[in-house]
Every structure is written in C-alpha cells, then in structure tokens.
N, C-alpha and C positions, 0 to 999 in steps of 0.2 A: 675583719672580713675574711671569710674562708674563700680564697680565690679559686682553689681547685674545685670546690663545690659549685661556685659560680660558673666556671668553665664547663663543668659536667652538665649542669642544668641547661646552659645555653646550647651546648652541642646536641643534647637530647632533643631540645625544642626545635633546633634546625633540622634534625633528621626527620622528625615528625612532620614539620612543614614541607619538607622535600617530598614526602609521600602523600601529602594532603590532596584529596579530590575536590573538584569544584562542582557547584550545582549547575545543571543545564537549564534550570528554570530562569526566566527573566527576573532580575532583582535578587537572585540568589548569590551565594558566596562566589566571588569572582577573582580573577588575577589581580585586580586593583585592591581588593580586600586583602588578598594574600600578601602583596607587596607591602601594604601598610603594616600588616602584622609583623613581617620580617624586620622592617625598619624600626618599629617600636622595640622589638626584642633586642636588636643590635644596639640601639641608642641606650637602652637600660644597661646592657652589658658594658658598654664603653664608659658610661657614667660611673658604674660601680667599680670597674676594673681600674679606671684612672688612665689618663692619657700617657703618663710616663711608662706604663707597663705594656701598652699596645705596640705591636711590631709594625714595621713598614710592609711586611708581607700581608698582615691582616688588612691594613688600609688599602693595599693594592687589590686584594680579593674583593673587598667590599665595593670599591669603586667599579671594578669589573662587573660585579653583580648589578649595581645601580645603572650602569651604562647599558648593559644587556637588556634589563627590564624596561628601560625607557624607549627602546627601539620599537617602531611600528611593526605589527605582525601582518604580513600579507598572505591572504588565502585565495587570491584571485584565480590562480590556476586550478585549485581544488574546487572552488565554487563553479567554475566553468564546466568541470567534469561532472559535478553533481547535477547541474542544470541540464547538461546534454543527456545524461542518463534519465533524468526526470521526463524529458521530452519523449525519449524512446519508450519509457514506461507508459506515458499517456497514449502514445500511438498504439501500442499493443493492447492496452486496456480498452481503447476505443474500438479496435477491431473486434475484440471479444464481445463487447457490449452491443455493437452493430449486429453481429451474428446472432446474439441472444435475442435481440429485439425482432430480428427477422424470423426466428423460430417461434416466438410468441405470436407474432402476426400470422404466420402460416398456420399454426394450430387453430387460431381463432377463425381463419378463413375456412379451414377444413370442417370445423364444427358447424359453422354457418351453412356450408354446403350440405353437410349431413342433415341438418335440421330441415333445410328446404327440400332436399330429396325425399326425406321421410314424409314430409307433409304432402308432396306431390304423389308419392307412391300410395299413401292412404287414400287420397282423392281418386286416383286411378282405380284402385281396388274397389272403392265404394261405387264409382260410376259403372264399372264393368259388371258389378254384382246387382245393380238395380234391376228389378223385374221388368220384363219386356213390356207389360201392360202399362207400367208407370211411364216408360219411355214413349208409349203410343198416345198417352193422354195429352190432349191439346196438340195432336200431331200436325195439324195444318199450321197453326200459329208457330209451332216449333220449327217447322220446315221453312216458314217465311223468315223468321227472325234469327234463328240459330243455324239452320242448315241441317243436312243429314248427319246422323251420329257416325262417329268413326267406326270403321270396320273392327270387329273384335280382334282380328289377328294383329292389326296395327297396335291396338291398345295392349294386347298381351306382349308384343315385342317391346313396347315402351316400358312396361312393368318389369320385364326381364333386365332391360338396360338399367333401370333405377335400382333394382335389387343387386345387380352386379356392382354398380357404383357404390352402393351402401356397404357391400361386403368389403370393397377396397378401402373405403374410408374407415371401416371398423378396424382394419389392420394398420392403415397409415397413421391415424391419430395417435394410438398408443406408441407407435414407433417414434413419432416426432416428440411426444411427451417424454419418452425415455432418453432421447438425445438431449432435450432441454434439461432434464434432471442431471445428466452426466456433465453438462456445462456448469450448472449451479454447484455441483459437488466436486468440481475440479477433477473428475474421474480420468484415468488414463485412456478410457474409451471415448472420451470427449473429442469432437472434431477439432477442438482447440487445445489439444494436449501439448502440441509443439509450442503454442503461444504461452501456455501456463509455465512450461519449462523456461522459455525465454524470460518471462516475467520474474521467475524465481532467481534466475542468473543476474538479471538487471538489478533486482533489489539487493542481492548480496553485494554486487559491485558498488552500488550506491551507499549501502551501509558501511562498507570498508572505507569509502571516501569520506563519509561523515565522521567515522571514528578518527581517521587521519586528521581531518580538519579540527576536530575537538582537541586532539592531542597537541596540534600545532598551536591552537589558540590558547590552550591552557599551559603550554610549555612544559608538558609532563616530564620528559626526559631532562630537559634543560634545567628545570627547577631542582631536580634531584642532584644533578651534577654541580650546580652552582652553590647550593646549600652545603653539599659535601665539601666543596672547595673552601668555603668560609669556615666550616666546622674544623677542617684540617688545620687551617691557619690559626684558629683559636687554640687547638690542642697543643700547638707548639709554642704558645706564649708561656714564658716562665715568670711567674708572679714574683 
C-alpha cells in the first residue's frame, strides 16, 4: 500500500469537499449529502491506512468535525430580518400599485368625460345649426311639450364651455398617460421615483441577508476550516 499516495488523495479530496457548493433547489445536494460523503471518504482512509498508523490528533480532529456537523443550525434572527424586509417591500410595492391603479382609473374617467363632452358638443352644434323653419315646424306642439328653444347666446356659451373643457382634456389625458408610462418604466421622472429607490435598497438588503443565511445553512466557511483541519492532521501522519 502506497500510504503517501493514499494521504495525498484523501487530502486533495478533503480540500475539494471544503470548497464544494450546495444546490439551492429542494432535493438538491445538501449539507447532509456532503457530511455523508466526507464520512465515507474518511472511513475508507482509516480502513486502508490501518488503525495502528492513525494518530490521536487525527481522531480528535475527526471527532471535532462530527460534533460540529451534528449541531443544529439556527437562522431565526436572519429569518426575522428577511421577513421584516419582505413586509416593507410589500408595503412599498402596494403603495406604487395603488398609485398606478389610481392613474389608470383617472385616465379612464378623463377619456369617458372627453367622449361625453364630444357627444354633447356635437349635439349642441347640430341643434344650433338647424334651420329656423325646421324649428318652427310643429311650433304649437313644440311649445306645449318641449317649451321655448334656448336662446342662441346661451347655446353658444355652452358650446364654448364644452370646447374649452375638451381642449383641457386633450392636454390632461396625454399628461396622465405620460406619468403612467414613467411609473411602468421606473423612470426617474416617475412620481414614485423615491419608492423605486427604496425598493432597490430593500431588495439589496434582503439579498444580503439571504446570502448570509445560505452561507450559514451551508456552513461555507466552517466546512473549509474543518476539512483543512482534518487534512492537516492527515498530512502529519507518518506511515
């Protein structure tokens, strides 16, 4: 048995395991799989090396590793932070969505008013342009059931009001549509620019906590240190 080669292969394997990444998908490669792999590797090493050649230092390091890996991992404080940030994210997103819904509703109302005003203006213009003789036809019955026609000046004043309102709507609707577009595009000109910045900051903070949690669950640094410690104990075994 080439014990130096055995040591070298085991040390190399331990170093690779120390750097190994875990899957974040459910059912993927996990800490449990990793621990099982390390134990198999060291069991085979001990069997081939023989109990008589193993040092007390090696046994201590392996027991320390097994003890450490058997401890429960608590992420409660990190989880609380992630949940708190998630709530704040939902609040800001809700505020933006409420504002957006209000804009959509306002545009629809303005378009409805524009349509009604246009129809009313067309009717007023048609009525005021009707020939006088048409108005006089059936004049007696018209006076009885309808009443006297409005004075032309009043009709003209109403038409001017409608035209003025339509001019205002012709400017107001594109303005509101532009604001809505700025919201959808997360533009700096958006009325919710401050909220978008807050969202970005919250997402970054949440992402940092999620990365911290992942590292803690996967024992990223600890696995590197613990495998390096066992590898060092193996390197000092004299066959």
